[in-house]
N, C-alpha and C positions, 0 to 999 in steps of 0.2 A: 489136034488143034483145039477141039472143044475141051479136052482135058486140061490144056494149058490155061484156057480162059477161065475154067472153074477154079483153078489153083490161084490165079491172080485175084479173082473175086473174093475167094476165101481169105487170102492174105490181107486184102484191103479191108475186109470186115473186121479181121482181128486187130489191125492197126487202129481202126475207128474206135473199137471197144476200149483198146488201151488208152487212146487219147481222151476218151470220155472219162475213164477212171482217174487218169492223172489230173484232169481239170476239176473233177469232183473233190478230190482230196486236197488240192492246192489252192482252190479259190478262196478269196478273203471271206472271213466270217461276217455275218450280218451284225452291225453295231446298232444296239438299241439306244435311242436318245432318252436319257433320264431327266427328271425334273431337278432344278437347282437345289442343293442341300441347304436347309435352313440353318442360320447361324444362331447359336444359343446366346442370349443376352439377358441382362437384368435391367429393369426399368424403374423409374420414379415419376411421380406426378409433380408438375409445377405447382408450388404452393404460393398463394397470394396472402400476405400478412404484413403487419407492421413490424419492421426489423430494426433494432437498435444498431448503431455503428459504434465501434470501439477503437481505441488506440492503446497500445501497451508500452510499458517501459520498466526499467529496473530501478528500484528505490531502496532506501534504508530507513528503518524505523528509528524515530527520535523521541526521546522523552520531552514532554512539555516543560518539566522542571526536574533537574537533577543537581543535588547539592552534596558536596563533601563536608562532612561534619568535622570541624576543627575547633580546638580550644581557643578561647579568647583571653584567657589568663593562664599563667603558669601554675601548675599544681599537680597533686597526686590524684589519679583516677580512683575514686573510692567506691563507686558503684556503676555497674552496667545494667540498665533496667530493661533492655530489649534484647531479643535474639536475632541472629542472622536470618534473613528472609521474612521477618515479621512485618505485617502491615501496620503503619503508624499514621496518625493524623497530625495536621499542623498544630503545634503547641504542646504535643505530648512530651513528657519528660523522658529523655533518652539515657542520660548519665549524670553523675554528680562528681564534683572535684572537692578536694579538701578546702574548706572555707574558713578555718580557724584564724589565720593571720589577717584575712580581710575583715572578719567580724571584730577582731581586736582593734584594727584601724578605724572601723566604723564607730565603735564605742568611744575611742579616744576623741574622734571628731565631735561626737555628741557632747562629751564632757567639756571640750574647749568652747563649744557653742554655748553651753550653760554658763560657763565662767564669763564669757564675753557679754551674755545677755544680762547677767547680774550686774556687771560693771556699768553697762549701758543704762540700766534702770536707776542706779545711784546717780549717774551723771545727769540724767534727764531731770531727776528731782532737784539737784543742785541748780540746774539751768533755770528751772521755774522760780526758785528762790532768788537767784541773781536777777532775774527779769523784774521781780517785784521791787528789789532793792535799787535797781538802776533807775526806777521812776523817781525816787526821792534822792537820787545821787548817793545812795548808801554804799555803793561800790563803783569802781571806775568802769568806764566803757571797755577798757582793755580786758579786765577780768571777765566781763560778760562774754566778750568775743572769744576768749580762750576757752571758756566753758562750752560755748557753742561748737568750737572746733573739736573739743574732746568728745562731745556727743556724736558728732559726725564720724570721728575716727572709730569709736566703738561700734557704731552701726556698720561701718565697712568691715570691721573685724568679725562681727557676727555674721554678716553676709558671706564672708570668706569661709567661716566655719560651716555654714549651711551648704556651701558649694562642696566642701570636703565630704560632708555627709552624703550628699547626692552622688559624688564620684564613688565613694565606698559602696553605696547601695547598688550602683551600676556594676561595679566589680563583683559584688556579692551575687548579683543575678547571673553573671557569667559562670559561676560555679555550678549552676543548674543548666545542663545542656538540653535544650528543647528543639524539637523538629521544626524547621521553618516551612516545610511543605508536607503534603499528604503523599505517601508513597510506600515503597518497600525498602527495608533495610538491606544493605549489601553485606559483603564479607567483612568481618571485623579485622582491623589491622593492629590493634593493641589490646592488651589484657588488663583486667582490673589490678590496680596496684602500681601501674607504671607512672612515672613522672612525665607529664605532658608540658610542652612548651608551645608558646604562640607561634614560634618560627617553624614548627613541624609542618611539612607540606603534605605528608601522607594522610593525616587525619585519622579519626577513629574508624569511620566507615562512611558510606554514602547512603543517601536516601533518594530514591528515584521514583518519580510518578509514572505509573504504568497505565492508568485509566483516567482520562483518555490519553492517547498518544498521537503523534503525527508521523507521516511518511514523506520523506523528501525524495524527489525523483527528477530525472532529466528527460526531455523530449527534444526532437529536432526543432531547430528554430522556425521551420516552416509551419509548425503547429501553433505559433504564437497568436495569430488572429483567431484561431479556433478556441484557444484557452482564454483569450480576452473576452470572447463572446460568452463562454461558459461562466466566467466570473461575473459578467454584467447581467446574466440571466436572472429572472425573478426568483427561481428556485435553484438551490445549489446542485451542481453536477455530481451525480453519483460516481464513486470510485470504489473499486474492489481490490483487495490485496490477496495474492496467492503465494503459497509456498510451492515453488516449481514454476512451470511454464503455462500460463493462461488457464484455460478450462481443464487441462489435464492435471493441474496441480491441486493442492488443497486450499480451499477458501478459508482465509484467516480472519477476515473482517470486511465490513462495508462502511465506507465513510463518505465525506464530501470534499470537493475541491475548495480550498480556502485562500490560496496565495500564489501569485506568480512573482518570481524574482524581478528586481528592477533593472537587470541588464542581461544580455546574452553572453554566454561564455565563448569568447572569440576563438580560443584554442580548439574547442571541440564543436563549435557551431550548434550548441544546445541551449535550451532555456530551462532553468530550474523552477520547480513548483512544489507546493506542499498540499497535502490533504490531511484532514483530521478524522480520527477513528475513535468511536466509543469502544472500549476494550474490557468489558466486565469479565470475560472468560480468560483474559490475559493470554490470548493466543499470539498476539503481536508483542514482540520483546525488543526493547531498545538495542540497537546495533544490528538487528537481523536484516538480511537482504531478502526482499520480496519482489514479486512481479506485480506491477500496478496496471490495472485495466480501467480505463475511463470511458464512459459513454459520452460520445461527442454529438450524436444526432439520432433521429429516428426517421427511417424511410417509411412513409405511409403507403399501404397497399402495394408493397414491392413484390416482384416475382422472384421467389427464392428457390434455389436448387443447390444440391451438394457440389463441391468443387470438381469432382471427377466427371461430372456431366459435360462441362464445357471443354471443347477441344480447340486448340490453337492452330490456325492455318497460316499460310504464307502472307495473307493480306488481312484476315479478319478472324474472329472467333466464330465458332459454329457449334451446333448440336445436332444429334440424330433424333428426329421426331418420328414416333411410330405412326404409320398410316396403314391400317388394316394389318396384313401379315408381312409388311415390308417397312422400310424406313426411307425418310427423305432428309436431305441436308438443309438446315435452316440457319442462315447467318444471324448472329446475335451480337449485342453490344454489352460489355461488362461494365456495370455501373459502380460496383463495389465488391470487394472480396476479402475474406480472411481465411483462417484455417478451417472454419466450420461451414461457411456458406459463400455463395456467389449470387449477387443480385444482377439480373439481366433484363434486357428488353429485346423484343423481336419475336416472342412467343406469347401464348395466351395462358391464363390460369387453367389448371387441370390438364394441360397438354401432357402426353406421356412421352418421356424422353429416355433414351438409353443411358444407363449409368455404368454399365460394365460390358465389355466385349466389343468396344468400338474399333479395335485394331483390325478386325476382319470384315468390317462393313464398308460399303460404298452406297451411293445413291441407288435406291431400288432393290437393295439386298433383301432376300427373304429372311425372316427372323423367327426364332422360337423363344418365347419368354420363359425364363427359368425362375422359379420361385425361390426366395431365400428362406432359411430356417425361421427367420422372424415372421415372414408372411404366413408360413404354415402354422406357427404358434398363434398368431392373431386369428387365423381362420378357425382353429380348434377352439380358441376361447370364445369366439362369436357363436360357434355351434353349441357349445356347452351353455352359453347364456340363453339361447333359444330353448 
């Protein structure tokens, strides 16, 4: 009996040990609670400054004066005195035409005038004699009146001869082709030795003014009150012309707003305007398409941040503001934005806002500020300066 009791006790002990071993190997591992992982972000400071507002549009460069040089008399082109692409001034001699026939007509008109003048001188002397004789009734009144009529006739003939001379001189002046404007000579259409006619529409070449030039552009009709205010302002509104799109393009020139068209283009809902540019370097070329950028206003003491800082929510815009080692959500109001900046209200100057990494953030998230290569370069430069 005692032997059986010991066997049961031994078996129970073995079973207890087995149970303890199984529980030891199968129990859940102890889970350690770790701290939240910090989200890497980049940050910027809110800058308070005076910020200009701009509006952009597409425009085309126009010459203030562009003239096609055409002959005003028929004749052979005897000389071309300028080259293609040459700069000329108003009044410069560009070309000459054969003037021999016109000079001959001028000399003939001068000879006729001399003949008429000689006849007039004789008739006037006779008229004086007739006048003295008529006092004593030496001649009849009829003879005197006829002599007076002859003098008047010869005066008219002399005046006609002088008019012919003037006309020939005008025709002679047309044989010297002078530039009516200051500008650049275009591509030549005819060569020396060609016979030119007044009816030729192509002309010799063109002379186009390039400095200064104007730029014509169109803006939405909603901009009309703004443009009217700029035109009425005491100082002209600055305008910039770029080759390409805005600040990413090449600046070609800076000018001022000069004109608004007198009607809105109903088909497109736009208003046309013009700006004038000094163009001494000739970067603006007539016919060229450019992007026009107009300064419409200046926001004083505006809070300025990059566009990527502002996030759009279901009901409002917001930003992530750094608070210690975490962030908080701050609703903001967008006052103005373009491709380079956003002006907002709802934050303070020099607040630190998240500019990159917002997709992993929520209110209260822990953050780790990552420096950009630019920040490191600025820090190194500051260290070297010290």
